[in-house]
C-alpha positions in Angstrom: 99.2 46.9 67.6 101.9 43.8 66.1 104.4 46.8 66.3 103.6 48.0 69.7 104.0 44.6 70.5 107.6 43.8 68.8 108.4 47.4 70.1 107.3 46.4 74.4 108.9 42.8 74.0 112.5 44.3 72.4 112.6 47.4 75.4 112.0 43.8 78.0 114.7 42.3 76.2 117.2 44.9 76.0 116.5 45.7 80.0 116.8 42.2 81.1 120.4 42.0 79.0 121.5 45.1 80.5 120.6 44.1 84.3 123.6 43.3 86.3 124.1 40.4 88.6 126.0 40.1 91.3 128.3 37.3 93.4 127.7 36.0 96.8 130.2 34.6 99.1 129.4 31.3 98.4 129.8 31.4 94.3 126.7 31.5 93.2 125.5 34.7 91.1 121.8 36.3 91.5 120.8 37.5 88.4 119.4 40.0 87.9 120.3 42.5 91.2 117.2 42.8 92.8 115.7 45.9 95.5 115.7 45.1 98.8 111.4 46.5 98.0 111.5 42.9 96.3 108.4 42.6 94.6 106.8 45.8 96.1 109.7 48.1 94.2 107.9 49.6 91.4 110.5 48.5 89.0 110.1 45.1 90.2 114.1 44.2 89.8 116.7 46.3 90.7 117.3 49.0 87.8 121.8 48.8 88.0 122.4 48.0 84.2 126.4 49.0 84.6 129.1 46.0 85.3 128.7 43.0 87.4 129.0 42.9 91.1 131.7 40.8 91.6 135.4 41.0 93.6 137.8 43.6 91.9 134.8 44.9 89.9 135.1 48.2 88.6 132.1 50.4 90.2 133.2 54.3 90.3 130.1 56.0 91.1 127.7 53.4 90.9 124.0 53.4 91.4 123.1 51.1 94.0 120.0 52.5 96.2 118.4 50.1 98.2 120.2 47.3 96.3 119.9 44.1 98.2 123.1 42.4 97.9 123.0 39.9 100.8 126.3 38.4 101.4 127.8 39.6 98.4 131.5 39.3 97.1 132.5 42.5 96.7 136.7 42.3 97.6 139.0 44.7 96.4 135.8 46.3 94.4 136.6 49.7 93.9 133.3 51.6 94.9 134.5 55.0 94.7 131.6 57.7 95.5 128.9 54.9 94.8 125.7 55.8 96.3 124.3 52.9 98.4 121.4 55.0 100.0 117.3 55.4 99.3 114.6 57.9 99.3 111.8 56.0 100.7 113.5 53.2 102.4 117.4 55.1 103.1 119.2 51.7 103.0 121.0 49.2 100.6 121.4 45.3 102.1 125.3 44.4 102.3 125.3 42.3 105.7 127.4 39.5 106.0 129.2 41.0 102.6 133.0 39.9 101.8 134.0 44.0 101.0 137.4 42.5 101.9 140.2 45.4 100.2 137.3 47.3 98.6 137.6 50.8 98.1 134.1 52.7 99.4 136.3 56.1 99.9 133.4 59.3 99.2 130.6 56.8 99.4 127.4 57.9 100.3 126.2 54.7 102.4 123.4 56.2 104.9 122.1 53.6 106.9 123.5 50.9 104.5 123.0 47.4 106.2 126.9 46.3 106.6 126.1 43.9 109.9 128.1 41.3 109.7 130.3 42.4 106.6 134.3 42.0 106.4 135.9 45.4 106.2 139.3 43.9 106.8 141.3 46.6 104.9 138.4 47.8 103.2 138.9 52.5 102.6 136.0 54.4 103.9 137.5 57.3 104.0 135.1 60.5 104.3 132.4 58.1 103.4 129.3 59.1 104.8 128.0 56.4 107.1 125.3 58.2 108.9 122.6 55.6 110.9 124.8 52.9 109.1 124.3 49.6 110.8 127.9 48.1 111.2 126.7 45.4 114.4 129.3 42.7 114.2 131.3 43.9 111.1 135.1 43.0 110.8 137.2 46.1 111.0 140.5 44.8 110.8 142.6 47.8 109.4 139.7 49.6 107.9 140.3 52.7 106.9 137.8 55.7 107.9 139.8 58.8 108.3 137.1 61.6 107.7 134.5 59.4 107.6 131.1 60.9 108.7 130.2 58.3 111.6 126.7 60.0 112.4 124.1 57.6 114.2 126.6 54.2 113.4 125.8 51.0 115.2 128.7 49.9 116.4 128.2 46.8 118.4 130.1 44.0 118.4 132.8 45.1 116.8 135.6 42.6 115.3 139.0 44.1 115.8 137.8 47.4 116.2 141.4 48.9 117.3 143.4 48.1 114.2 141.5 50.6 111.9 142.4 54.1 110.9 139.8 56.9 112.9 142.0 60.3 112.3 139.3 62.8 111.4 136.8 61.0 111.5 133.8 62.5 113.7 130.1 62.7 114.8 127.9 65.4 115.0 126.7 65.7 118.8 123.1 65.6 118.3 123.4 62.3 117.1 125.7 60.2 118.7 126.8 56.7 117.7 125.7 53.4 119.5 129.3 53.0 120.5 131.1 49.6 120.6 131.1 48.9 124.6 135.2 49.4 124.7 135.2 52.6 122.5 135.1 55.4 125.5 136.0 58.9 125.3 139.4 58.7 126.3 139.5 56.0 123.5 137.6 57.9 120.8 140.3 60.9 121.7 142.9 59.0 121.1 142.3 57.5 117.8 141.6 60.7 116.4 137.9 60.6 116.4 135.9 63.8 117.0 132.2 65.3 118.0 130.9 68.6 115.7 128.1 70.7 116.4 125.6 69.9 113.8 125.5 72.0 110.8 124.0 75.4 111.2 121.1 76.0 108.7 121.9 78.7 106.0 118.8 80.9 105.0 118.1 80.1 101.2 119.2 83.6 98.9 116.1 83.9 98.4 114.8 83.8 102.0 117.5 86.3 102.7 116.3 88.7 100.0 113.5 89.1 101.5 114.2 89.9 104.4 116.5 92.5 103.4 113.4 93.9 101.4 111.4 93.6 104.3 113.6 95.7 106.5 114.3 98.0 103.8 110.4 98.4 103.9 110.3 99.0 107.4 113.0 101.6 107.0 110.4 103.5 104.6 107.5 103.5 107.0 109.8 105.3 109.6 111.0 107.7 107.3 
């Protein structure tokens, strides 16, 4: 029994030691990073054990699903291929975060809360921003080329006209909530395009079953 207790204590100590913290825009740190679920989350604290989240941090491919990162200070951080999407409540909270100059290229960010965030000079090339909340976000020189903007809330954007949008797109069945001045003519001029929803391709097994069915019908007719 004593050995079991010691083992559990050691495991808890290791997990606490590995847990990362994040720096807020006021300079304080939140240690450890919590989930947006708070105490209701099945793991309690957020299980990110990589590099700490701070300005200039290397967070390539970071697993940050449903992380509570409100007012995070992540200027010039490398978040390439970062995952900010969760299965049960699909959003991480980066509201009012400082992402000035951060690289979020190819990031997986459906429904992420970026309301009020500073995305000045941030790179979101080909990022998936489906249903993300960008209400009041600062878009000065933000690079959104090739990004998926389906369902994005663009209300009350600041400096949106200075961002790069060439090749950015949205699916026609999930049009964004545009800023009042982001009309069709403006969108066409900056290179935002509307695309048909992706078609549902049958799985190989379904195709095989269909072929078998057709073959059996022909045999019966013969």
